N, C-alpha and C positions, 0 to 999 in steps of 0.2 A: 079561631082554633089554631094552635101551633102546628107547624109542619112536623110530623112524626117521622122518625127514621124508617119505620116499617112502610110508610107511604113511598118514600124515596126508593127504598130497595125494591118494592113490588113494581113500581112504575119502570124502573130500570131493567129488571129481569123480564118484564112483559115486553118491553121494547127491544132489548138487545140480547136476551138469552145468555148464552155462555160467554159472550164478550165482556160481561161484568161478573165479578166473583169476589169471594173472600170478604164479605161484609162483616164489619166488626165495629163496635163502639169503643174508642180509646179515649178515656177521660170524657171530654165534652165534644169530641169531634168524631163524626161518623166517617169511617174509612172503608174504602173498597178498591179493588184492583180492576183495571181496564186493559184489554189487549191494545198494544201500541197502534195497530192499524185502525182502531175504532175511536181513538181519543177525540178527534175533531167532532165526529157525529154525536158522541156521548156528551161532550161539553156543550155543543150547540143545543141539544135536547134539554140539558140541565138549565141552560140560560133562557131558552125560549118557551118552555112548557109553562102554561099559565098557573099551574099548581106549584111547581118546583121553584122557579124564579131565582136561580143562582146567578145573579146579575153582576157579580164583582169577583174578579180574579185577584186574590190577595197575594199569592206567591207561586213561583215556579222555581224548583230547585232540583239538583241532582244528588245522587247517592252512588257510591261505589262499594260493592260487596265483593271483594276479590276472592273470598272463600266459597261463594255460591257457585252453582253450576254455570257454565259459560253463557247460557241463554238468559240468565237472570243476574248477571254481575253488575249491571247498571240499572238505575231506576230514575225516572223523572216523577217528581211529586208535585201535584197541583193542589192548592188550597182555594176553595171557592166559598163565597159568602152570599147568603140570601138575606139582604138587609130588611126586607119586609117582615119576615118571621124570625129574624136574628138566628139563623141556623148556619153552621159552618160544616163543610165536608172536606175530606182529603181523598185525592185520587192518586193511585200509584200505578205506574206503567213500568214493567221490567223490560230491559233491552239486552240484546245479545252483545257480549263484550267485543266480538270480532267486527261488529258493524253497529255501533250504538246510534241508531237513527230513529227519529219520530217526526211526524208532521208538525208544523208550526201551528199555533193557535192565535197568531197575530191578527188574522182576519176576524176573529171573534172578540178579542180583547187587545186593544192597542198597548196596554200595560205589559203584555207578554213580550214585547219587542226587547226591552232591555233585560228582562228576567231570563229570557232564552239566551241572549247573548252572554250574560254572566255565567249561565250553566254551561254553555259551550266553552267559554274561556277557561273555566276551572276544571271541567270534566271531559271535554272533547266530545260531548254529545251533539250530534248534527240534527238541527231542526230543519227538515226539508221544507222548502218554500218560504223560508224566512227572508224578508226583504233586504236585510243587510247583516248576514251572519258573519261577524268578525269579532276579534277580541275587543273587550270593552275596558278592562282594568289592567291587564298584563300587556307587556310589549308585544308588538306584532311579530317580532323575530323569535319569540319563544317557541320551542318545539315540543315542550311537555305541557301537561295539564296538572297544575299544582295540587288539586284536591283529590286526585287519584291516589290510592293507597300505596302505589309503587313509587310515588314521588318522595324523596328523602325529606324527613322533617327538618333536618339541619344540614348546613353546609359543613362538611368535615374539615374543610380547609381554612375555616375562619380562625383568625388569631386575635381578633379584637374583643373577645369576651373571655371572662374568667368564670368557670363553672361554679365557683364558690358563691358568686353573686346571684345564682339562679337556683340555690338550694341543693346543688349537687356537689359531691366531693369526688375527688380522684383518689385512687389507691396509693399513688406514689408520693403523696404530700404529707 
């Protein structure tokens, strides 16, 4: 028998109460929200429970919502996969923009190491307890986080490109 989303939801609510919320099916992925201070316990439960068995962390990524209220401007999104029943879930944790921090899950999934580093590198989200939280793709000297919405999309000082080649036109030509 396949693992039903109602089973996942009921087990999580029974175990964690209000620390899990906003359950919704988006296309083929069951999605829900977890409070940031509970993420390690919830993911450990999802991994180790004999019924749930979400034994694979597919992805960790960040999102910046600059128009949301300050305590929900950043989010960390986790995708987990139960290979046995072929079920995928998405977990979303919203973070405060003034202090975007969340506990690392590298003790549960070694693959989280580089994924959390990449999320830190591009969004500035701190993963507390991470074994080596430093930039992974950008230069160490960078002071900004390029996937935050306040980061400029283009360098206004560039002279090596012509807008006509990018499908844009200028008014004075």
